[in-house]
N, C-alpha and C positions, 0 to 999 in steps of 0.2 A: 693965248688961245689953246684949247685942249686939242689933243690928238684924238680924232675920231677913228675908232677901229672898225674896219669892214670885215665881218666874219664870213668871208667867202667860202663856198663849198670846196672840199678837198677833191682833187682830181683822182678818180679811181684808176688803178693800173692792175695788170695781171700779176704783179709782184707784190707779195704781202708787205704791209707796212712794218718796219722794224722798230725796235725800241728806240734806236737813235733818231729815226724819223719822228716818232711821237714826241720825244723830249725836245726837239727843236722845231716843233710845229709852228710856233709863232713867227719863226724866221722865214717861213715859206711864202708868205703873202706880203707883197708890197703895194697891193691894190689900194686906190683911193676912190673907189666907186661908191655910189650911194649905199646906205646902210642895209637896206632890206630887199631891193628889187633885183634878185638873182633869178636866172632861168633854170628850171630843173633839167638836168641832163637826162636823155633817154637811154640810160644805161644803168643796170642794177645787178648786183651780185647778191645772191642769198646763200647763207650757210647751209650745209647739209645738217641733218639732225644730229644733235649732240649725242655722244655715247651715253650708255645707260649703266646703271648699277642695280644690283638686286638688293632691295631693302626689305627686311622682314617686318612683320607686324605682330602685335600681341596675340593675334588669333592664329599664329603659325603660318599665315599666308605669305606668299611672295609676290611683290609688285615691282614692275620695272619702272623706274623713275629716272628722268634725265639727270646726269651728273652736272653739278654747277660748273660753269666755265671758270678756269683759273687763268692767271697771266700766261702760263705756258701753252694754253690752248689758242692763244691769239696769233699764232704764226702760220696756221694752216690756210690753204687757199680754198675759199668756199666754192660750192657748186651751185648750179642753177636750181631754183626752187619755185614754188607757186604761192604758198601762203606767206603773208607778212610775218616776219620774225621780230619779236619784241623782247629785249633784254630787261631783266629785273634783278635786284639783289636779293639773295636768299635761296631757299630750296622750295620745292613744290609744297603748296599749302600756305605760303607766306601771304601777308596782306598785299604786298607789292605784286604778287602774281594776280590777285583779284583785281587790283587797280589796272594792270596791263590788259586784262581781259575786258574790263569795263571800257577802257580807252579804245581798244582795238578788238571788237568782238570777232571770234573765230580766228584769232591770231595764233601763232605758235609761240608760246611763252618760253623764253630761254633763261634758265636760272644762272646767276653769276655769283661767285664767292664774295666779291667786294664791289663797292660802288664804282671804283675806278675801272674795274674790269668791264662793267657795263658800258661806261663811256668809251673805252678803247674798242670794244666789240663793234660799236656803231661806226667809229672812225675807220676801222679796218674792214668794213663791209661784210663782217660776219653776221650781222643782224641789220634790220632796217630801221628800228627805233629802239629807244630805251624809255622806260617809265620808272622814275625814281622819286622818293619822298623828299619834300623840301620843308614842310612844316606840319605840326600837329596842334590842334586847338587846345590841348592840355599841356603837352610837353614842349611846345615852342619849335624853334627852327632846327633844321638838320644842318649844322654848320659845315660839316664835311662836304656836302653837296654844293653849298654856296661857293666854297673854295674851288671845287672841281669844275664848276661852270666857267670859271675864268681860265683855268689851266687847259681846258680842252675846247676845241673849235666846233662845238655843237650848238644848234639853235633850238630855242624853246618854240615848239609848234602847237602846243596845247597844254591844258591842265585838266586834271580829273580829281574830284573830291570823293573820298571813300569813308563811309561811316565805319568806325572800328568797334567791333563787338567782341570783347575778350571772353574766353571761356576757360574754365579750369578743367584740365584733362588728366587722365591717369589710365593705367592699364586696366583691363577688365578684371573685376574681382577686388580692386583696390577701392576702399571707401575714403571719404574725406578725413575721417579721424585717424586713418593709417598714415597720412602724409606728414612727413617731417620737414621736407623742403620742396621748393617749387622752382623750376627753371624758366627763364624767359629773357627777352631783350630788356635792357635797363629801363627804357621808356615804358614798356608794357607793364613791368613791375611797379613803376611809379604811378601809373594810371590806375592800378588796382590796389593801391596801398591800404585803403581802409578795409577792404575785404580780407586781404591777406593778413593784416594785423589782427583783425577780429578772429581769424582762424588759428592764429599763433604759428604760422608756417614760416620757416627760414627761407629767405629769398636768395637766389643765386643767379647772377647775370651771365648770359651767354650772347652769342652774336646775333641771333634772330629768333623769332617766336616759333616758326615752323621747325627750325633746327632743334629747338628744345623738345618739341613733340617727337621728332624723329629719334632723338637720343633716348628719351624715356621708353619708346616702343622697342627700339633695337636692342636695348640692354635689359629689357624686361624688369624694370625697376618697380619694386613694390612699396617703396616708401617715398617716392618722388613723383611729383606731378609737373605739369607744364601749363603756362598761360599762353594760349594760342587761339587760332580761329577754329570754327566748327569744321571748315574745310580740311584743316590739318588733322583733326580728329578722325575724319572719314578716310583720309589718305593713309594714315599710319595705324589705323585700327585701334584707336584709343576710345575710352569711355568718356562721355561728356558729363562731368560731375555737376557743374554749374555753368549757366549762361549769363552773359551780360554782367560780369563781375567788376567792370570798370566803375570808378567812383562817380563819374558823371555821364549821363546819357548822351550829351552832345559832344561825343569824342570823334572828331573828324580829322583825317590826314589828307593833306593836299599833295598831289603828285604832279611832277612836270613830265611832259611828253617831249622827248628830245630827238632831233634828226640831224642829218648832215647838212641839209639845206633848209633855209627859212621858207615860210609860206608867204604868199602875197597878202598883205593886210587889207581888210575890207571895212566898210562902215555900215553894212546892212544887218549887223548883229552886234551884241556887246563884245568888245575886245578889251584885252588887257595887254600892257606893254611892260617888259622888265628891262631895266637898265642897270649899269654899274658905273660909278664915277668916283674920282678922288678930288680933293680940294687943297689949296694952300692953307696953311694955318693962319688964323686971324679971327678977330671978334666978328661974329655974325655971319661967317662964311656959310655955315650950314643953313641958317635962316634964309640967306640970300638965294641959295640953291633951291630950297623947297618953295620959295616964293614964286619962282617962275611957273610953277604949276597952279598955285593958289590964284594968281592974278588972271589965269585963263580958265578958271573954274574946272580944273582937272582934279579928280579925287584920287588921293594916294591910298592904297590898300595895304601896303607893307613897306617898312623901311628897316634894313638890317645893316649893321656896321661890322666889318671884319678887319683884322689887322692887315695892313698893306704888305704884301710879299712881292717885292719888286721883280723877283725872278719869274713870277707868273705873268707879268705884263709883257706886251709885245716888245721885242728887241729894238724895233724901229721907232719906238715912242721916246723921243729924245727929251721930252718934258718930264720924265719920271726917272731921271738918272741919279736921284739921291741928293738933290740940292738941299743945303741946310735950311731947316725950318719948315720943310714940307710936312703936310699933315699925314700922320702915319696910319690912316684908315681908308678903307674902301667902303662906299655906301651902295647897297643894293636897294633899289626902289621899284615897286610895282605900282602902276597907275592905270586907271580905267579910261583908256582911250586907245584908238588904233593909230598906228603910224601913218595911215591914210588920212587921218584927221589933221587939218591944217593947224589946229591948236597944239597938237602934240609936236608937230614939226617945228612950230615957232618956239615952243617951250624948250626943246632940245637945242635949237640954234642959240637961244638966250643962255642956256646953261653952259654951252660950249665956250662962251666968251670968257668964263672965269674958272671953269673946271680944268684941272691939270690932266685928266684922263677921263674919257667917256666912251662907253660901248653899249650898244643895244643888244641884249641877249635874246630878244624875241618879241614879236607882236602877234598875238594868238587869240582865238576865241575864248571867252571866259566861261567857266563851268558854273552854271546857275542852277544845277539840279539839286543842290543841298543848301 
């Protein structure tokens, strides 16, 4: 029988969480309570506004932008605040910032240098939520964030889908024929391959789209453009040379909304549930696992396999201690049903009978806007 992991909320303290605490986080909970029915604590700490930097634009103007959080910023004690703070990866003007603002209107969006920094910022009570990409309709899955979902004790509390409209940006006075290279995130460059090939521009990958726009503006480059959002063009004072340069119009990125505590699942609206499990090696084991949903008429919307990294699993899970012949993969599955639905509960009880590891990552409202 599988070990069912209870992703209980972390107890907040006035002492900042240390790196040691974060690395041993799976050892802190020995709870065997039900998967999702946790009560929200009436205690919240919000971080103070992040420090700012002065960033120049191609028009010579100066704008104050928040400096992205780094790992060294995660040791400070936050102060009381009023607006909900939402972490995202990137710099102002990133698509992730737009997703955060769509998920939580009027929030204070907090940029983070890395995906893991955003996870840790939520865990350490520096922010209230994180909004991070998990898959793109053209580029596929964001594997790094699948791995981080298991390594960190956050819960999926929602999803948001964002239409991605790439633009070709450059400094004012620079024309398309002047461009010799273009900077952007690897997925953005791949999503605009036909346009960039037709223009004959050399592509250079960087960490994020808005960061590419910022680099072009700050360094006043006259032979280099960026593939980024129209919002990035406005923030960094760049000229918008072409809009909608992606190869396909139906370019959508799905983002997950993450929190320290789960929400209580309901049945009055479409819900989605995300789980992760592992199986013993053997003929038909994966078929057997997926059949528990099919026989209950539960639709699967996503299945992703990732190499099993045992150090990321709970230390108290004795069934995953490396027995010979164990299947070396984890399976992430999304299905259209709420954990308040008896069918979903029965399906997971059935799956638990032969899975070697099973955890519910979240049961949350489905985004049906796109």
